[in-house]
C-alpha positions as CSV (number, residue, x, y, z in Angstrom):
1,M,-10.0,-54.1,14.2
2,V,-7.7,-55.5,17.1
3,L,-5.3,-58.0,15.4
4,R,-6.3,-61.6,16.0
5,V,-4.0,-64.3,17.9
6,T,-5.0,-67.2,15.5
7,R,-2.1,-69.8,16.8
8,V,0.8,-70.2,19.3
9,V,4.1,-71.5,18.1
10,E,7.7,-72.6,18.9
11,A,9.6,-69.8,21.2
12,R,12.2,-68.4,19.9
13,T,15.0,-66.2,21.5
14,G,14.3,-62.4,21.5
15,D,16.9,-59.7,20.9
16,V,16.0,-56.6,23.5
17,E,17.2,-53.3,22.9
18,G,16.4,-49.9,24.0
19,D,18.0,-46.7,24.1
20,V,17.0,-43.1,24.2
21,Y,16.3,-43.0,20.8
22,V,13.9,-46.1,20.5
23,P,12.6,-47.1,24.4
24,F,12.4,-50.5,23.7
25,S,12.8,-53.1,20.5
26,V,12.8,-57.4,20.1
27,D,13.7,-59.5,17.2
28,W,12.4,-62.7,17.6
29,V,14.2,-63.6,13.8
30,P,16.4,-60.9,12.5
31,V,14.2,-59.2,9.7
32,G,16.5,-60.0,7.0
33,S,16.3,-63.5,7.0
34,A,12.1,-63.9,7.0
35,G,12.3,-61.7,3.9
36,T,10.0,-58.2,3.8
37,P,7.3,-58.3,6.5
38,A,4.2,-57.1,6.9
39,Y,4.1,-54.1,9.1
40,Y,1.3,-52.7,11.9
41,F,1.9,-49.9,13.1
42,A,-0.4,-48.4,16.1
43,E,-0.5,-44.8,16.9
44,D,-2.3,-43.4,20.5
45,R,-5.9,-43.0,19.4
46,D,-6.0,-39.3,21.1
47,G,-2.5,-38.3,20.7
48,G,-1.6,-39.8,17.6
49,S,2.3,-41.1,17.2
50,S,3.8,-38.6,18.7
51,A,1.4,-40.0,21.8
52,G,2.7,-43.4,21.3
53,Y,4.1,-45.2,18.5
54,V,4.3,-49.5,17.8
55,E,5.6,-51.2,15.3
56,L,5.1,-55.0,15.1
57,K,6.8,-56.7,11.8
58,I,5.1,-59.9,11.0
59,E,5.8,-62.5,8.5
60,R,4.0,-62.7,5.5
61,V,3.3,-66.3,4.7
62,T,3.0,-67.8,8.7
63,G,1.6,-64.6,9.7
64,E,4.3,-64.9,12.8
65,V,5.0,-61.7,14.6
66,I,8.6,-61.1,14.2
67,A,9.7,-58.2,16.1
68,V,8.3,-55.5,17.6
69,V,9.4,-52.1,18.1
70,V,7.9,-48.7,20.3
71,V,9.2,-46.0,18.4
72,N,7.5,-43.8,20.7
73,L,7.0,-44.3,24.0
74,P,3.0,-43.9,25.1
75,K,2.4,-40.7,27.0
76,R,-0.5,-42.4,28.5
77,Q,0.5,-44.1,32.3
78,A,-2.1,-47.0,32.8
79,A,-2.9,-49.6,35.7
80,M,-0.5,-52.4,35.5
81,P,-2.4,-55.3,34.9
82,D,-2.6,-57.9,37.1
83,L,-0.4,-60.4,35.2
84,T,-0.4,-63.0,39.0
85,G,-2.5,-66.5,38.5
86,I,-2.7,-66.0,34.6
87,P,-1.7,-69.0,32.5
88,V,1.6,-68.5,31.0
89,V,2.6,-70.7,28.0
90,E,6.4,-70.1,26.3
91,G,5.8,-69.7,22.5
92,G,5.5,-66.6,19.7
93,V,2.4,-65.6,18.3
94,R,1.1,-65.9,14.5
95,V,-2.0,-63.3,13.5
96,D,-4.9,-63.4,11.0
97,L,-3.3,-61.9,8.3
98,A,-7.1,-60.3,6.5
99,P,-5.9,-56.9,7.5
100,W,-3.5,-57.0,5.0
101,E,-6.0,-58.5,2.8
102,P,-4.4,-61.8,2.0
103,N,-4.5,-62.7,-2.2
104,P,-6.0,-66.2,-2.9
105,D,-2.4,-67.7,-2.2
106,L,-2.5,-66.5,0.9
107,V,0.1,-63.7,0.7
108,P,-0.9,-60.0,1.7
109,T,-1.8,-57.8,-0.6
110,K,-1.2,-55.0,1.6
111,E,2.3,-54.3,2.9
112,R,1.0,-52.3,5.7
113,F,-2.3,-51.4,8.1
114,D,-2.4,-48.7,10.5
115,E,-4.3,-48.3,13.5
116,R,-5.3,-46.0,15.9
117,C,-5.2,-47.7,19.9
118,P,-5.4,-46.7,23.1
119,L,-1.3,-47.2,23.4
120,S,-0.7,-47.0,27.3
121,V,2.2,-47.8,29.2
122,A,2.4,-49.7,32.7
123,E,5.3,-51.0,35.0
124,D,5.7,-52.2,38.5
125,E,9.1,-54.4,40.2
126,T,8.9,-57.3,37.8
127,H,7.3,-56.0,34.4
128,V,6.6,-53.7,32.4
129,Y,3.6,-53.7,30.0
130,F,3.0,-51.6,26.9
131,G,-0.9,-52.0,26.2
132,L,-1.9,-52.2,22.4
133,S,-6.0,-51.8,23.8
134,D,-8.1,-51.5,26.9
135,T,-8.7,-55.1,27.5
136,A,-6.9,-56.6,30.0
137,P,-4.8,-60.0,28.7
138,V,-6.5,-63.3,30.3
139,R,-3.5,-64.8,29.2
140,L,0.4,-65.0,28.4
141,V,2.8,-66.1,25.7
142,M,6.7,-65.6,26.3
143,A,9.4,-66.1,24.8
144,G,12.2,-65.9,27.4
145,P,11.7,-62.5,29.2
146,T,9.3,-61.1,26.2
147,G,5.7,-61.9,25.1
148,F,2.8,-61.0,24.7
149,G,-1.0,-60.3,26.4
150,I,-3.7,-61.9,24.8
151,G,-7.5,-61.1,25.5
152,P,-10.3,-63.4,25.9
153,D,-11.1,-63.0,22.3
154,D,-7.4,-64.2,21.5
155,E,-7.3,-60.6,21.0
156,L,-3.7,-58.9,21.1
157,T,-4.1,-56.5,24.2
158,G,0.2,-55.9,24.3
159,I,3.3,-56.8,24.8
160,V,4.9,-57.8,27.8
161,V,8.8,-57.7,29.4
162,A,10.3,-58.8,32.5
163,R,12.9,-56.6,33.9
164,T,15.6,-59.1,34.0
165,P,18.8,-58.1,34.8
166,G,20.9,-57.9,32.0
167,V,18.5,-57.8,29.0
168,W,16.5,-54.8,29.7
169,E,15.8,-53.8,33.4
170,S,14.0,-50.2,32.9
171,I,11.9,-48.2,30.9
172,P,14.7,-45.5,28.6
173,Q,13.7,-41.9,29.5
């Protein structure tokens, strides 16, 4: 199963952090202010959580991705997707809530959805890309220096981070 992007919404400024314990995190909406989120947990399909573990926090009513945490840096190094020349729009994303089994009122009945994915990390001089699938993005949805790679079938392919001085410049080793 792949998360499907259903809508691009207004861009929010994210609070980006990273250190030796949590390599990368961004909060577009302070999690406590959005109520209890639904969670998407992705671990590496071959090596399990020790080979990569990514958490997305999703607003339960709208499906908006409100935070991303790279808990364990993916071990698999991948070639950097070619981000030059692909369309870029400003905004955040909402995803289809079907994996959380919404009730008739469209409120998720499950708190979490766990998936094994081909997690990867790639970087070049200008970006870091945390891949959630092997599909290359065909467009980007960016909110400041952070955003999402979107595939040809509106699937969420990864998280992209611009190397912005003073915000988040490199992967902590």
